[in-house]
PyMOL commands that place a pseudoatom at each C-alpha (Angstrom):
pseudoatom trace, name=CA, resn=MET, resi=1, chain=A, elem=C, hetatm=0, pos=[4.295, 94.923, 22.427]
pseudoatom trace, name=CA, resn=LYS, resi=2, chain=A, elem=C, hetatm=0, pos=[3.833, 96.261, 25.997]
pseudoatom trace, name=CA, resn=ASP, resi=3, chain=A, elem=C, hetatm=0, pos=[1.864, 95.019, 28.973]
pseudoatom trace, name=CA, resn=ALA, resi=4, chain=A, elem=C, hetatm=0, pos=[-0.742, 96.982, 30.956]
pseudoatom trace, name=CA, resn=HIS, resi=5, chain=A, elem=C, hetatm=0, pos=[2.055, 98.748, 32.878]
pseudoatom trace, name=CA, resn=GLY, resi=6, chain=A, elem=C, hetatm=0, pos=[3.938, 99.828, 29.775]
pseudoatom trace, name=CA, resn=ARG, resi=7, chain=A, elem=C, hetatm=0, pos=[6.701, 97.235, 30.133]
pseudoatom trace, name=CA, resn=PRO, resi=8, chain=A, elem=C, hetatm=0, pos=[7.975, 95.540, 26.927]
pseudoatom trace, name=CA, resn=VAL, resi=9, chain=A, elem=C, hetatm=0, pos=[6.830, 91.971, 26.332]
pseudoatom trace, name=CA, resn=THR, resi=10, chain=A, elem=C, hetatm=0, pos=[9.104, 89.825, 24.169]
pseudoatom trace, name=CA, resn=GLY, resi=11, chain=A, elem=C, hetatm=0, pos=[6.704, 86.957, 23.518]
pseudoatom trace, name=CA, resn=ARG, resi=12, chain=A, elem=C, hetatm=0, pos=[3.301, 85.649, 24.470]
pseudoatom trace, name=CA, resn=ILE, resi=13, chain=A, elem=C, hetatm=0, pos=[1.513, 82.342, 23.953]
pseudoatom trace, name=CA, resn=ARG, resi=14, chain=A, elem=C, hetatm=0, pos=[-2.201, 82.422, 23.209]
pseudoatom trace, name=CA, resn=TRP, resi=15, chain=A, elem=C, hetatm=0, pos=[-3.000, 79.522, 25.514]
pseudoatom trace, name=CA, resn=ARG, resi=16, chain=A, elem=C, hetatm=0, pos=[-6.625, 79.060, 24.447]
pseudoatom trace, name=CA, resn=ARG, resi=17, chain=A, elem=C, hetatm=0, pos=[-5.670, 78.852, 20.778]
pseudoatom trace, name=CA, resn=PHE, resi=18, chain=A, elem=C, hetatm=0, pos=[-2.721, 76.582, 21.618]
pseudoatom trace, name=CA, resn=ALA, resi=19, chain=A, elem=C, hetatm=0, pos=[-4.993, 74.251, 23.576]
pseudoatom trace, name=CA, resn=ALA, resi=20, chain=A, elem=C, hetatm=0, pos=[-7.595, 74.192, 20.798]
pseudoatom trace, name=CA, resn=LEU, resi=21, chain=A, elem=C, hetatm=0, pos=[-4.952, 73.166, 18.259]
pseudoatom trace, name=CA, resn=SER, resi=22, chain=A, elem=C, hetatm=0, pos=[-2.975, 70.727, 20.381]
pseudoatom trace, name=CA, resn=VAL, resi=23, chain=A, elem=C, hetatm=0, pos=[-5.706, 68.790, 22.193]
pseudoatom trace, name=CA, resn=PRO, resi=24, chain=A, elem=C, hetatm=0, pos=[-7.101, 67.023, 19.072]
pseudoatom trace, name=CA, resn=ALA, resi=25, chain=A, elem=C, hetatm=0, pos=[-3.582, 65.987, 18.053]
pseudoatom trace, name=CA, resn=LEU, resi=26, chain=A, elem=C, hetatm=0, pos=[-2.814, 64.703, 21.540]
pseudoatom trace, name=CA, resn=VAL, resi=27, chain=A, elem=C, hetatm=0, pos=[-6.100, 62.806, 21.693]
pseudoatom trace, name=CA, resn=GLY, resi=28, chain=A, elem=C, hetatm=0, pos=[-5.418, 61.231, 18.286]
pseudoatom trace, name=CA, resn=THR, resi=29, chain=A, elem=C, hetatm=0, pos=[-1.901, 60.209, 19.312]
pseudoatom trace, name=CA, resn=ALA, resi=30, chain=A, elem=C, hetatm=0, pos=[-3.172, 58.804, 22.597]
pseudoatom trace, name=CA, resn=ALA, resi=31, chain=A, elem=C, hetatm=0, pos=[-5.872, 56.828, 20.791]
pseudoatom trace, name=CA, resn=LEU, resi=32, chain=A, elem=C, hetatm=0, pos=[-3.290, 55.307, 18.451]
pseudoatom trace, name=CA, resn=GLY, resi=33, chain=A, elem=C, hetatm=0, pos=[-1.056, 54.487, 21.403]
pseudoatom trace, name=CA, resn=ILE, resi=34, chain=A, elem=C, hetatm=0, pos=[-3.895, 52.793, 23.257]
pseudoatom trace, name=CA, resn=ALA, resi=35, chain=A, elem=C, hetatm=0, pos=[-4.869, 50.867, 20.125]
pseudoatom trace, name=CA, resn=LEU, resi=36, chain=A, elem=C, hetatm=0, pos=[-1.283, 49.660, 19.682]
pseudoatom trace, name=CA, resn=ALA, resi=37, chain=A, elem=C, hetatm=0, pos=[-1.115, 48.581, 23.318]
pseudoatom trace, name=CA, resn=ASN, resi=38, chain=A, elem=C, hetatm=0, pos=[-4.380, 46.664, 22.934]
pseudoatom trace, name=CA, resn=GLY, resi=39, chain=A, elem=C, hetatm=0, pos=[-3.247, 44.989, 19.724]
pseudoatom trace, name=CA, resn=ALA, resi=40, chain=A, elem=C, hetatm=0, pos=[-5.936, 46.714, 17.637]
pseudoatom trace, name=CA, resn=LEU, resi=41, chain=A, elem=C, hetatm=0, pos=[-3.431, 47.961, 15.066]
pseudoatom trace, name=CA, resn=ALA, resi=42, chain=A, elem=C, hetatm=0, pos=[-1.373, 46.008, 12.592]
pseudoatom trace, name=CA, resn=ALA, resi=43, chain=A, elem=C, hetatm=0, pos=[2.042, 46.372, 14.175]
pseudoatom trace, name=CA, resn=SER, resi=44, chain=A, elem=C, hetatm=0, pos=[3.079, 43.125, 15.845]
pseudoatom trace, name=CA, resn=PHE, resi=45, chain=A, elem=C, hetatm=0, pos=[6.756, 44.026, 15.341]
pseudoatom trace, name=CA, resn=ALA, resi=46, chain=A, elem=C, hetatm=0, pos=[8.760, 47.096, 14.371]
pseudoatom trace, name=CA, resn=VAL, resi=47, chain=A, elem=C, hetatm=0, pos=[8.929, 47.184, 10.585]
pseudoatom trace, name=CA, resn=SER, resi=48, chain=A, elem=C, hetatm=0, pos=[12.121, 48.047, 8.729]
pseudoatom trace, name=CA, resn=GLY, resi=49, chain=A, elem=C, hetatm=0, pos=[12.637, 51.338, 6.936]
pseudoatom trace, name=CA, resn=GLN, resi=50, chain=A, elem=C, hetatm=0, pos=[12.119, 49.646, 3.575]
pseudoatom trace, name=CA, resn=GLN, resi=51, chain=A, elem=C, hetatm=0, pos=[9.004, 48.534, 1.789]
pseudoatom trace, name=CA, resn=PHE, resi=52, chain=A, elem=C, hetatm=0, pos=[9.098, 45.427, -0.395]
pseudoatom trace, name=CA, resn=LYS, resi=53, chain=A, elem=C, hetatm=0, pos=[7.261, 44.417, -3.552]
pseudoatom trace, name=CA, resn=VAL, resi=54, chain=A, elem=C, hetatm=0, pos=[5.231, 41.242, -4.074]
pseudoatom trace, name=CA, resn=SER, resi=55, chain=A, elem=C, hetatm=0, pos=[3.687, 39.933, -7.275]
pseudoatom trace, name=CA, resn=ALA, resi=56, chain=A, elem=C, hetatm=0, pos=[1.871, 36.747, -8.281]
pseudoatom trace, name=CA, resn=ASP, resi=57, chain=A, elem=C, hetatm=0, pos=[0.217, 35.505, -11.436]
pseudoatom trace, name=CA, resn=SER, resi=58, chain=A, elem=C, hetatm=0, pos=[-2.790, 34.567, -9.325]
pseudoatom trace, name=CA, resn=LEU, resi=59, chain=A, elem=C, hetatm=0, pos=[-3.967, 34.539, -5.715]
pseudoatom trace, name=CA, resn=THR, resi=60, chain=A, elem=C, hetatm=0, pos=[-7.021, 32.661, -4.470]
pseudoatom trace, name=CA, resn=GLY, resi=61, chain=A, elem=C, hetatm=0, pos=[-8.126, 32.762, -0.864]
pseudoatom trace, name=CA, resn=ASP, resi=62, chain=A, elem=C, hetatm=0, pos=[-10.897, 31.763, 1.522]
pseudoatom trace, name=CA, resn=GLY, resi=63, chain=A, elem=C, hetatm=0, pos=[-11.993, 34.072, 4.337]
pseudoatom trace, name=CA, resn=PHE, resi=64, chain=A, elem=C, hetatm=0, pos=[-11.043, 37.584, 3.190]
pseudoatom trace, name=CA, resn=ALA, resi=65, chain=A, elem=C, hetatm=0, pos=[-10.996, 40.796, 5.246]
pseudoatom trace, name=CA, resn=GLN, resi=66, chain=A, elem=C, hetatm=0, pos=[-9.479, 44.236, 4.597]
pseudoatom trace, name=CA, resn=TYR, resi=67, chain=A, elem=C, hetatm=0, pos=[-9.257, 47.293, 6.833]
pseudoatom trace, name=CA, resn=GLY, resi=68, chain=A, elem=C, hetatm=0, pos=[-7.072, 50.323, 7.575]
pseudoatom trace, name=CA, resn=SER, resi=69, chain=A, elem=C, hetatm=0, pos=[-4.459, 50.228, 10.292]
pseudoatom trace, name=CA, resn=VAL, resi=70, chain=A, elem=C, hetatm=0, pos=[-1.026, 51.508, 11.306]
pseudoatom trace, name=CA, resn=ASP, resi=71, chain=A, elem=C, hetatm=0, pos=[2.446, 49.952, 11.503]
pseudoatom trace, name=CA, resn=THR, resi=72, chain=A, elem=C, hetatm=0, pos=[5.369, 51.368, 13.478]
pseudoatom trace, name=CA, resn=ASN, resi=73, chain=A, elem=C, hetatm=0, pos=[9.103, 51.357, 12.848]
pseudoatom trace, name=CA, resn=ALA, resi=74, chain=A, elem=C, hetatm=0, pos=[11.969, 51.233, 15.358]
pseudoatom trace, name=CA, resn=ARG, resi=75, chain=A, elem=C, hetatm=0, pos=[11.862, 55.051, 15.696]
pseudoatom trace, name=CA, resn=GLY, resi=76, chain=A, elem=C, hetatm=0, pos=[8.207, 54.931, 16.656]
pseudoatom trace, name=CA, resn=ASP, resi=77, chain=A, elem=C, hetatm=0, pos=[6.928, 56.499, 13.427]
pseudoatom trace, name=CA, resn=LEU, resi=78, chain=A, elem=C, hetatm=0, pos=[3.329, 55.654, 12.577]
pseudoatom trace, name=CA, resn=LEU, resi=79, chain=A, elem=C, hetatm=0, pos=[2.894, 54.217, 9.068]
pseudoatom trace, name=CA, resn=PRO, resi=80, chain=A, elem=C, hetatm=0, pos=[-0.651, 53.933, 7.670]
pseudoatom trace, name=CA, resn=VAL, resi=81, chain=A, elem=C, hetatm=0, pos=[-1.420, 50.639, 5.910]
pseudoatom trace, name=CA, resn=ALA, resi=82, chain=A, elem=C, hetatm=0, pos=[-4.273, 48.665, 4.413]
pseudoatom trace, name=CA, resn=VAL, resi=83, chain=A, elem=C, hetatm=0, pos=[-4.315, 45.235, 6.046]
pseudoatom trace, name=CA, resn=THR, resi=84, chain=A, elem=C, hetatm=0, pos=[-5.386, 42.330, 3.855]
pseudoatom trace, name=CA, resn=ALA, resi=85, chain=A, elem=C, hetatm=0, pos=[-6.204, 39.273, 5.982]
pseudoatom trace, name=CA, resn=ILE, resi=86, chain=A, elem=C, hetatm=0, pos=[-6.952, 35.835, 4.464]
pseudoatom trace, name=CA, resn=LYS, resi=87, chain=A, elem=C, hetatm=0, pos=[-7.661, 32.558, 6.296]
pseudoatom trace, name=CA, resn=SER, resi=88, chain=A, elem=C, hetatm=0, pos=[-6.073, 30.391, 3.608]
pseudoatom trace, name=CA, resn=ALA, resi=89, chain=A, elem=C, hetatm=0, pos=[-4.372, 31.556, 0.413]
pseudoatom trace, name=CA, resn=ARG, resi=90, chain=A, elem=C, hetatm=0, pos=[-2.759, 29.972, -2.636]
pseudoatom trace, name=CA, resn=MET, resi=91, chain=A, elem=C, hetatm=0, pos=[-0.419, 31.846, -4.999]
pseudoatom trace, name=CA, resn=HIS, resi=92, chain=A, elem=C, hetatm=0, pos=[1.090, 30.855, -8.338]
pseudoatom trace, name=CA, resn=HIS, resi=93, chain=A, elem=C, hetatm=0, pos=[4.396, 32.343, -9.526]
pseudoatom trace, name=CA, resn=LEU, resi=94, chain=A, elem=C, hetatm=0, pos=[5.064, 34.352, -6.378]
pseudoatom trace, name=CA, resn=CYS, resi=95, chain=A, elem=C, hetatm=0, pos=[7.819, 36.985, -6.485]
pseudoatom trace, name=CA, resn=GLN, resi=96, chain=A, elem=C, hetatm=0, pos=[9.162, 39.120, -3.630]
pseudoatom trace, name=CA, resn=SER, resi=97, chain=A, elem=C, hetatm=0, pos=[11.851, 41.777, -3.940]
pseudoatom trace, name=CA, resn=VAL, resi=98, chain=A, elem=C, hetatm=0, pos=[13.512, 44.487, -1.893]
pseudoatom trace, name=CA, resn=VAL, resi=99, chain=A, elem=C, hetatm=0, pos=[16.266, 46.901, -2.915]
pseudoatom trace, name=CA, resn=THR, resi=100, chain=A, elem=C, hetatm=0, pos=[18.780, 48.248, -0.379]
pseudoatom trace, name=CA, resn=HIS, resi=101, chain=A, elem=C, hetatm=0, pos=[21.148, 51.121, -1.097]
pseudoatom trace, name=CA, resn=LEU, resi=102, chain=A, elem=C, hetatm=0, pos=[24.566, 50.717, 0.553]
pseudoatom trace, name=CA, resn=PRO, resi=103, chain=A, elem=C, hetatm=0, pos=[27.308, 53.349, 0.670]
pseudoatom trace, name=CA, resn=VAL, resi=104, chain=A, elem=C, hetatm=0, pos=[30.133, 52.739, -1.846]
pseudoatom trace, name=CA, resn=ILE, resi=105, chain=A, elem=C, hetatm=0, pos=[28.538, 49.482, -3.100]
pseudoatom trace, name=CA, resn=GLY, resi=106, chain=A, elem=C, hetatm=0, pos=[25.306, 51.018, -4.375]
pseudoatom trace, name=CA, resn=ASP, resi=107, chain=A, elem=C, hetatm=0, pos=[22.011, 49.165, -4.833]
pseudoatom trace, name=CA, resn=ILE, resi=108, chain=A, elem=C, hetatm=0, pos=[21.702, 45.541, -3.667]
pseudoatom trace, name=CA, resn=SER, resi=109, chain=A, elem=C, hetatm=0, pos=[18.604, 43.519, -4.608]
pseudoatom trace, name=CA, resn=LEU, resi=110, chain=A, elem=C, hetatm=0, pos=[17.118, 40.535, -2.803]
pseudoatom trace, name=CA, resn=HIS, resi=111, chain=A, elem=C, hetatm=0, pos=[14.866, 38.616, -5.190]
pseudoatom trace, name=CA, resn=LEU, resi=112, chain=A, elem=C, hetatm=0, pos=[12.777, 35.612, -4.123]
pseudoatom trace, name=CA, resn=SER, resi=113, chain=A, elem=C, hetatm=0, pos=[10.544, 33.383, -6.233]
pseudoatom trace, name=CA, resn=ALA, resi=114, chain=A, elem=C, hetatm=0, pos=[8.380, 30.342, -5.423]
pseudoatom trace, name=CA, resn=GLY, resi=115, chain=A, elem=C, hetatm=0, pos=[5.378, 28.435, -6.658]
pseudoatom trace, name=CA, resn=THR, resi=116, chain=A, elem=C, hetatm=0, pos=[6.579, 28.521, -10.247]
pseudoatom trace, name=CA, resn=GLY, resi=117, chain=A, elem=C, hetatm=0, pos=[5.727, 24.866, -10.889]
pseudoatom trace, name=CA, resn=SER, resi=118, chain=A, elem=C, hetatm=0, pos=[2.467, 22.966, -10.491]
pseudoatom trace, name=CA, resn=THR, resi=119, chain=A, elem=C, hetatm=0, pos=[2.454, 23.360, -6.683]
pseudoatom trace, name=CA, resn=PRO, resi=120, chain=A, elem=C, hetatm=0, pos=[1.391, 26.823, -5.511]
pseudoatom trace, name=CA, resn=VAL, resi=121, chain=A, elem=C, hetatm=0, pos=[2.640, 28.756, -2.510]
pseudoatom trace, name=CA, resn=GLU, resi=122, chain=A, elem=C, hetatm=0, pos=[0.270, 28.150, 0.410]
pseudoatom trace, name=CA, resn=ALA, resi=123, chain=A, elem=C, hetatm=0, pos=[-0.344, 30.342, 3.460]
pseudoatom trace, name=CA, resn=THR, resi=124, chain=A, elem=C, hetatm=0, pos=[-2.730, 30.245, 6.406]
pseudoatom trace, name=CA, resn=ASN, resi=125, chain=A, elem=C, hetatm=0, pos=[-3.788, 33.169, 8.609]
pseudoatom trace, name=CA, resn=LEU, resi=126, chain=A, elem=C, hetatm=0, pos=[-2.082, 35.545, 6.195]
pseudoatom trace, name=CA, resn=PHE, resi=127, chain=A, elem=C, hetatm=0, pos=[-1.815, 39.264, 7.043]
pseudoatom trace, name=CA, resn=VAL, resi=128, chain=A, elem=C, hetatm=0, pos=[-0.258, 41.736, 4.597]
pseudoatom trace, name=CA, resn=ASP, resi=129, chain=A, elem=C, hetatm=0, pos=[0.256, 45.371, 5.642]
pseudoatom trace, name=CA, resn=ALA, resi=130, chain=A, elem=C, hetatm=0, pos=[0.247, 47.072, 2.240]
pseudoatom trace, name=CA, resn=THR, resi=131, chain=A, elem=C, hetatm=0, pos=[0.455, 50.612, 0.915]
pseudoatom trace, name=CA, resn=GLN, resi=132, chain=A, elem=C, hetatm=0, pos=[-0.447, 49.688, -2.675]
pseudoatom trace, name=CA, resn=LEU, resi=133, chain=A, elem=C, hetatm=0, pos=[-2.334, 46.802, -4.279]
pseudoatom trace, name=CA, resn=SER, resi=134, chain=A, elem=C, hetatm=0, pos=[-3.524, 46.232, -7.842]
pseudoatom trace, name=CA, resn=GLY, resi=135, chain=A, elem=C, hetatm=0, pos=[-4.814, 43.363, -9.975]
pseudoatom trace, name=CA, resn=ASP, resi=136, chain=A, elem=C, hetatm=0, pos=[-7.985, 41.844, -11.404]
pseudoatom trace, name=CA, resn=ALA, resi=137, chain=A, elem=C, hetatm=0, pos=[-10.107, 40.910, -8.388]
pseudoatom trace, name=CA, resn=SER, resi=138, chain=A, elem=C, hetatm=0, pos=[-13.370, 39.056, -7.856]
pseudoatom trace, name=CA, resn=PHE, resi=139, chain=A, elem=C, hetatm=0, pos=[-15.208, 38.316, -4.607]
pseudoatom trace, name=CA, resn=HIS, resi=140, chain=A, elem=C, hetatm=0, pos=[-18.107, 36.177, -3.401]
pseudoatom trace, name=CA, resn=GLY, resi=141, chain=A, elem=C, hetatm=0, pos=[-20.348, 37.222, -0.520]
pseudoatom trace, name=CA, resn=ILE, resi=142, chain=A, elem=C, hetatm=0, pos=[-18.665, 40.611, -0.177]
pseudoatom trace, name=CA, resn=GLU, resi=143, chain=A, elem=C, hetatm=0, pos=[-19.654, 43.184, 2.457]
pseudoatom trace, name=CA, resn=ILE, resi=144, chain=A, elem=C, hetatm=0, pos=[-18.336, 46.714, 1.825]
pseudoatom trace, name=CA, resn=GLY, resi=145, chain=A, elem=C, hetatm=0, pos=[-18.461, 49.411, 4.488]
pseudoatom trace, name=CA, resn=ARG, resi=146, chain=A, elem=C, hetatm=0, pos=[-18.668, 47.117, 7.492]
pseudoatom trace, name=CA, resn=ASP, resi=147, chain=A, elem=C, hetatm=0, pos=[-17.328, 48.333, 10.864]
pseudoatom trace, name=CA, resn=ALA, resi=148, chain=A, elem=C, hetatm=0, pos=[-13.736, 47.081, 11.093]
pseudoatom trace, name=CA, resn=SER, resi=149, chain=A, elem=C, hetatm=0, pos=[-14.177, 45.879, 14.679]
pseudoatom trace, name=CA, resn=THR, resi=150, chain=A, elem=C, hetatm=0, pos=[-16.986, 43.479, 13.674]
pseudoatom trace, name=CA, resn=LEU, resi=151, chain=A, elem=C, hetatm=0, pos=[-15.251, 41.578, 10.854]
pseudoatom trace, name=CA, resn=ASP, resi=152, chain=A, elem=C, hetatm=0, pos=[-15.772, 37.811, 11.159]
pseudoatom trace, name=CA, resn=LYS, resi=153, chain=A, elem=C, hetatm=0, pos=[-14.948, 36.207, 7.791]
pseudoatom trace, name=CA, resn=GLY, resi=154, chain=A, elem=C, hetatm=0, pos=[-11.164, 36.580, 7.932]
pseudoatom trace, name=CA, resn=PRO, resi=155, chain=A, elem=C, hetatm=0, pos=[-8.632, 34.853, 10.202]
pseudoatom trace, name=CA, resn=ASP, resi=156, chain=A, elem=C, hetatm=0, pos=[-8.665, 35.182, 13.985]
pseudoatom trace, name=CA, resn=GLY, resi=157, chain=A, elem=C, hetatm=0, pos=[-7.456, 38.652, 14.917]
pseudoatom trace, name=CA, resn=GLY, resi=158, chain=A, elem=C, hetatm=0, pos=[-8.490, 40.033, 11.536]
pseudoatom trace, name=CA, resn=GLN, resi=159, chain=A, elem=C, hetatm=0, pos=[-10.353, 43.047, 12.902]
pseudoatom trace, name=CA, resn=GLY, resi=160, chain=A, elem=C, hetatm=0, pos=[-9.567, 46.752, 12.990]
pseudoatom trace, name=CA, resn=MET, resi=161, chain=A, elem=C, hetatm=0, pos=[-10.584, 49.671, 15.181]
pseudoatom trace, name=CA, resn=GLN, resi=162, chain=A, elem=C, hetatm=0, pos=[-14.231, 50.445, 15.943]
pseudoatom trace, name=CA, resn=ASP, resi=163, chain=A, elem=C, hetatm=0, pos=[-16.022, 52.840, 13.543]
pseudoatom trace, name=CA, resn=LEU, resi=164, chain=A, elem=C, hetatm=0, pos=[-13.358, 52.441, 10.831]
pseudoatom trace, name=CA, resn=PHE, resi=165, chain=A, elem=C, hetatm=0, pos=[-14.282, 51.392, 7.272]
pseudoatom trace, name=CA, resn=ALA, resi=166, chain=A, elem=C, hetatm=0, pos=[-13.662, 47.760, 6.280]
pseudoatom trace, name=CA, resn=GLN, resi=167, chain=A, elem=C, hetatm=0, pos=[-14.774, 45.073, 3.860]
pseudoatom trace, name=CA, resn=GLN, resi=168, chain=A, elem=C, hetatm=0, pos=[-14.880, 41.287, 3.866]
pseudoatom trace, name=CA, resn=ALA, resi=169, chain=A, elem=C, hetatm=0, pos=[-15.863, 38.384, 1.626]
pseudoatom trace, name=CA, resn=ASP, resi=170, chain=A, elem=C, hetatm=0, pos=[-16.301, 34.605, 1.682]
pseudoatom trace, name=CA, resn=ASP, resi=171, chain=A, elem=C, hetatm=0, pos=[-13.503, 34.231, -0.870]
pseudoatom trace, name=CA, resn=VAL, resi=172, chain=A, elem=C, hetatm=0, pos=[-11.277, 36.288, -3.169]
pseudoatom trace, name=CA, resn=SER, resi=173, chain=A, elem=C, hetatm=0, pos=[-9.472, 35.753, -6.461]
pseudoatom trace, name=CA, resn=ILE, resi=174, chain=A, elem=C, hetatm=0, pos=[-6.855, 38.202, -7.774]
pseudoatom trace, name=CA, resn=GLY, resi=175, chain=A, elem=C, hetatm=0, pos=[-5.079, 37.877, -11.091]
pseudoatom trace, name=CA, resn=SER, resi=176, chain=A, elem=C, hetatm=0, pos=[-1.864, 39.766, -11.957]
pseudoatom trace, name=CA, resn=LEU, resi=177, chain=A, elem=C, hetatm=0, pos=[-1.376, 40.717, -8.301]
pseudoatom trace, name=CA, resn=ARG, resi=178, chain=A, elem=C, hetatm=0, pos=[0.977, 43.636, -7.605]
pseudoatom trace, name=CA, resn=GLN, resi=179, chain=A, elem=C, hetatm=0, pos=[1.468, 45.068, -4.136]
pseudoatom trace, name=CA, resn=THR, resi=180, chain=A, elem=C, hetatm=0, pos=[3.901, 47.112, -2.067]
pseudoatom trace, name=CA, resn=ALA, resi=181, chain=A, elem=C, hetatm=0, pos=[4.016, 46.374, 1.662]
pseudoatom trace, name=CA, resn=TRP, resi=182, chain=A, elem=C, hetatm=0, pos=[5.714, 47.071, 4.968]
pseudoatom trace, name=CA, resn=ALA, resi=183, chain=A, elem=C, hetatm=0, pos=[5.108, 43.655, 6.541]
pseudoatom trace, name=CA, resn=THR, resi=184, chain=A, elem=C, hetatm=0, pos=[3.671, 40.151, 6.132]
pseudoatom trace, name=CA, resn=ASN, resi=185, chain=A, elem=C, hetatm=0, pos=[2.584, 37.758, 8.892]
pseudoatom trace, name=CA, resn=ALA, resi=186, chain=A, elem=C, hetatm=0, pos=[1.336, 34.197, 8.459]
pseudoatom trace, name=CA, resn=GLY, resi=187, chain=A, elem=C, hetatm=0, pos=[0.545, 31.196, 10.630]
pseudoatom trace, name=CA, resn=THR, resi=188, chain=A, elem=C, hetatm=0, pos=[2.110, 28.917, 8.010]
pseudoatom trace, name=CA, resn=PHE, resi=189, chain=A, elem=C, hetatm=0, pos=[3.868, 29.839, 4.759]
pseudoatom trace, name=CA, resn=LYS, resi=190, chain=A, elem=C, hetatm=0, pos=[4.806, 27.000, 2.390]
pseudoatom trace, name=CA, resn=LEU, resi=191, chain=A, elem=C, hetatm=0, pos=[7.136, 28.082, -0.431]
pseudoatom trace, name=CA, resn=SER, resi=192, chain=A, elem=C, hetatm=0, pos=[7.372, 25.339, -3.028]
pseudoatom trace, name=CA, resn=GLY, resi=193, chain=A, elem=C, hetatm=0, pos=[10.384, 25.621, -5.332]
pseudoatom trace, name=CA, resn=LEU, resi=194, chain=A, elem=C, hetatm=0, pos=[11.918, 28.447, -3.314]
pseudoatom trace, name=CA, resn=ASN, resi=195, chain=A, elem=C, hetatm=0, pos=[14.698, 30.345, -5.092]
pseudoatom trace, name=CA, resn=MET, resi=196, chain=A, elem=C, hetatm=0, pos=[16.411, 33.368, -3.505]
pseudoatom trace, name=CA, resn=LYS, resi=197, chain=A, elem=C, hetatm=0, pos=[19.115, 35.515, -5.100]
pseudoatom trace, name=CA, resn=ILE, resi=198, chain=A, elem=C, hetatm=0, pos=[21.074, 38.579, -4.017]
pseudoatom trace, name=CA, resn=SER, resi=199, chain=A, elem=C, hetatm=0, pos=[22.631, 40.710, -6.745]
pseudoatom trace, name=CA, resn=LYS, resi=200, chain=A, elem=C, hetatm=0, pos=[24.058, 44.148, -7.367]
pseudoatom trace, name=CA, resn=GLY, resi=201, chain=A, elem=C, hetatm=0, pos=[21.815, 46.668, -9.031]
pseudoatom trace, name=CA, resn=THR, resi=202, chain=A, elem=C, hetatm=0, pos=[18.045, 46.969, -9.065]
pseudoatom trace, name=CA, resn=LYS, resi=203, chain=A, elem=C, hetatm=0, pos=[15.995, 43.844, -9.735]
pseudoatom trace, name=CA, resn=GLU, resi=204, chain=A, elem=C, hetatm=0, pos=[12.380, 44.134, -8.657]
pseudoatom trace, name=CA, resn=CYS, resi=205, chain=A, elem=C, hetatm=0, pos=[9.247, 42.058, -9.198]
pseudoatom trace, name=CA, resn=PHE, resi=206, chain=A, elem=C, hetatm=0, pos=[7.590, 44.955, -11.045]
for i in range(1, 206): cmd.bond("trace and resi %d" % i, "trace and resi %d" % (i + 1))
show_as sticks, trace
zoom trace
């Protein structure tokens, strides 16, 4: 390629095209940064590089809200999540597990169980930043498609960003709960009959 004077040109940036492609990405990144700074996103701490699994025979809760958000890790990566927020929750036969791979040793599993007797696990102002959730669910007074910034049935702070999709309900019941998550926050978390084990190999809740 040569310029108007016949001199060779080794490279050229099409600045208009570059601007058209980069500006939306920069605006999106800036919006996420502003939302994080204002506490509108889920990340209240840097999450680890490992997701964990949680299961329960049953979960019942009052004051349910769910909306999309983003967590961050220590490297600053943005991790999309679905936040489930519940004012008060009760869980029977709770299980939590995480598997870590260590050089030479191999896989190490941390396995926690609670609420296996007559007393359930109890939590208030519960927030779970999940990437997967399944089970048999029922709701009362549910609102689907509500603006995430206007949610008012969940715990304090249980709102997402304006114009984003969300749902909420007066109460929720989930049987055979299975979920994979980056983080959990709670005002109180009472683990009756807590039992935690660390073992070699892979031992997960599901």
